[in-house]
Every structure is written in C-alpha cells, then in structure tokens.
C-alpha positions as CSV (number, residue, x, y, z in Angstrom):
1,X,73.9,12.5,18.4
2,X,74.1,9.2,20.5
3,X,73.7,9.3,24.4
4,X,75.2,6.0,25.8
5,X,74.6,5.1,29.4
6,X,77.6,2.7,30.2
7,X,77.6,3.5,34.1
8,X,76.3,0.6,36.4
9,X,74.6,3.0,38.9
10,X,71.1,3.6,38.8
11,X,70.5,5.9,36.2
12,X,71.7,8.7,34.8
13,X,70.3,12.4,33.4
14,X,72.8,13.6,30.4
15,X,72.2,16.9,29.2
16,X,73.5,19.3,26.6
17,X,73.4,23.0,28.3
18,X,71.4,25.7,27.1
19,X,69.8,23.3,24.2
20,X,66.6,21.3,23.7
21,X,66.4,18.1,22.1
22,X,64.2,15.2,21.0
23,X,64.7,11.9,22.3
24,X,64.8,10.0,18.6
25,X,65.1,6.4,19.6
26,X,66.0,4.4,22.6
27,X,68.0,1.4,22.2
28,X,67.4,1.4,18.9
29,X,63.6,1.5,19.2
30,X,61.6,4.8,17.9
31,X,60.3,6.6,20.9
32,X,56.2,7.4,20.8
33,X,56.5,10.6,22.1
34,X,59.0,13.4,20.9
35,X,58.4,16.0,22.9
36,X,61.2,19.0,23.2
37,X,63.3,18.1,26.6
38,X,66.3,19.7,28.4
39,X,67.3,16.1,29.8
40,X,66.7,12.6,29.8
41,X,66.7,9.9,32.0
42,X,68.8,6.5,30.8
43,X,68.5,3.5,32.8
44,X,72.1,1.4,33.0
45,X,73.6,0.7,29.6
46,X,70.3,2.1,28.2
47,X,71.3,3.9,24.9
48,X,69.2,7.2,23.1
49,X,69.6,9.1,20.1
50,X,68.8,12.5,20.5
51,X,68.2,15.1,17.8
52,X,68.8,19.2,18.2
53,X,69.5,21.9,15.9
54,X,73.1,23.1,16.2
55,X,72.9,26.7,15.8
56,X,75.3,28.2,18.1
57,X,78.7,27.6,17.1
58,X,81.1,26.9,20.2
59,X,82.1,24.5,23.0
60,X,78.7,22.7,24.5
61,X,78.8,21.0,27.9
62,X,77.0,17.6,27.7
63,X,76.9,16.1,31.0
64,X,74.9,13.9,33.6
65,X,72.9,16.3,36.1
66,X,74.0,13.8,39.0
67,X,77.1,15.2,40.7
68,X,79.0,12.0,41.3
69,X,78.5,11.1,38.1
70,X,80.1,14.3,36.9
71,X,83.1,13.6,39.2
72,X,83.5,10.2,38.0
73,X,83.6,11.6,34.6
74,X,80.5,11.6,32.4
75,X,80.9,15.0,31.3
76,X,82.2,16.1,27.9
77,X,82.1,19.0,25.0
78,X,80.2,18.9,21.9
79,X,82.1,21.3,19.3
80,X,79.4,23.1,17.4
81,X,81.7,24.8,14.2
C-alpha cells in the first residue's frame, strides 16, 4: 500500500486502525529499519510504501492522527475481502 502526503501542511501521521505495518520505502528508497509501527510521520509531499498482514476481512479506517487533517478529508477506508 502506498501512502502519499499531498498536503502542504507541516507533516502528517497516517495510520491504519488496529493494524501494525512496516515502512518498506520512503520516496522510492528502501528503508534501513523496518520495525513494526502503527503510525508513520510523513513530510509534505513525501511518499511511503507500507506492508501489513490483511487477515481480518472488513473495512479498515486509514486516516491522519491530526484532527484538522481528518476534517480536511485525509481519511479513507481500506476494504479487506
């Protein structure tokens, strides 16, 4: 899953609720450390690819933890079937 930051605001903290993931790349470059996390801080226009186990069918909320960003529409659903 790719998580782009398209905002000009000073960084976002996207997460997928109840899911731990590993950041695999940042702006197309492999990451050195791939520890499990539940959020990732992205700079404006930064892109991250994450890997996670999708073993629980249903709709998972994908959102930024900054409330003003959520209100601006930085919230979506990942559907696992």
